[in-house]
N, C-alpha and C positions, 0 to 999 in steps of 0.2 A: 589534500586541498590546503594552501598554504591559508588565513585565514579564514579561512570559514565558522562561521557561526552560526546552530545550530539553540533553538529557542521555538517555547508555546506556541502556535497559533493564538493571532488577535483578532477581535472583530474587524483591527482595520484592512487586516491583513486579507479579505475574503473575496476584492478582488481585486487585487492582483492574484491568488490561486484561483479566481474561479475563468482566469482571461489560462492562467497555461493550464490549468485539466480541458478547461474548451479546446485551446489547441492544438491538445494531447490528443481526442481522438482521434479513430475510431480505440486505440494503444490504452484510454479511458472514457468508460461513459459520460456524456457529457450532463453538466447540471448544469440552475438555476440559480441562482442564490438563498433560493431559500429550501429549495434540496440541497444545496451545500452545507449553510448554515444549522437544518435539521443534522447532517450526518456528522458534521463538527463537534456537533453539541452530545452525538454520542458517543466519541470516540474515546479511549481515554488515553492514545497516544494520538495530539493531533501536530506536527513539528514544521520548520520549515527553515529553509535555512538558507543565507543572506551571506552573498560578497563583500568581501570588504570598503561594498560600497554601501554596505545597504541594503543591494536589489536582492529579492526572492527569487532564489534560482531555481529550489526546488523545495513539493513538500512533500506531508504523506501524510497518514489518514490508520490511524488501527482500532478495531473496538475489542472490545474484551467477550469470551463467549456468555450467552447470554441474554445480549440485547434481540428487543423487540425492534430489527432491523430490516423488512423487506426488502433482501434485497436474494436472489435466485441461490449465490456463488455461495452467502455466509452463512444461511436453511440448508446445505449442502451440506459443510462443517458440523455446524452449528446437529445436525440430525445422528454423526457418528458417536455421538456424546462422548467426549473426548474437551478436556482440561484444552484447550487452545484462546491462543494470538490471533487475531485476523487483519488482516490484511487490506483490506478493502482496495487501497490504491496508494504512489509511490507517482511522482510525477519531477525529472530532471529535464529543467532545460535543454536546448541545444548543445549551446558554449561550453554550459557543466558536465558532462554524461563522458563518463569514465577519471575522471578527476576525484574519486570514491566519498565525493556524498553521497547517494544514492550507502553503500556501504556502513559510512556513518552513521548517518538513518535507523539506519534495522542494527545495526546495533546498540541505538532505547529502546527498539520495539523486543527486542531476548531479553535484557534487562529488564522492563515492561512484565512483561512470561512469569523471570522469575522474580520479579517482584509478585505476584499476582496464585507462586505453586503453579504455571501451566507448564503440562507436555509439550507440544506442538506448537510454530506458527507458522499458518496457515496462507496463503492467497493464491489466483492465483491469473493463468496466465492466458492473454490468447492463441485459440491454431489457426482461425477460422474466423474474422481476417491475423492473419499471420505476424504475432509479433518477434521478429528471433530474437531483438536484441533483450528481450526482456526475459526470456527465459537464458539466457544465455547467463547472462546477472545472475540467475534464481541458480545455475547450475551449479557457478561460478561461488555460493556461500552455500554450496548445499541441499539444497528443496531437492525433494526428489517429489514424478507425477503418481497422483493416486489414486488419477481416473479422468474421468475429460464428464465434460454435460453438453451438451446441445441450453444454448437460454437466445431469450428474446425470437423467442416463437420461431427454435431454428437459423433463424439467422447470423452463431456469431458460437464458433466451441470455444469450451475452452479446457484446460488443463486443470487440474487441483491442481498445488503441489505443499510439502511440508517440510518439517524439519524442526529434527525434537532439541530441544530445546535445549536439555546435556549439550559440551563438548565445545569445545573451543569457537570463538565464530570469527 
């Protein structure tokens, strides 16, 4: 994508990030301003992507292992006792999909994982309700499914995905 700018998420970005996040439901969980702020504060990778006009077109939130994060999916990966970097969510606005912005953001997560000496990067993708676009994206990047779990009182089923940090991105 030409003229793409990745940068650290700022407090001034939160209203736009919140709107993008909640428009993407049910592919990601809806948040309110307080829960988004708390999540962002736990993350060691909190990025936004802006187009040449400065409009936020995507964001990503990722946490290192060992955080006190009350997420069923994060805890599932924590229970594996593997040094990991967890991608909590990525949202790419419709017009920016397929442009490489998601891949660019994931490259930043893998770089952070290498800095921390993590051995893998983890994420989950909804199977019910299905999110085939996200599953295809993760498969193209070399993620593999290592499990499944029911969440939210058995209303959502997710594929637990992992990819080794080593290797070419």
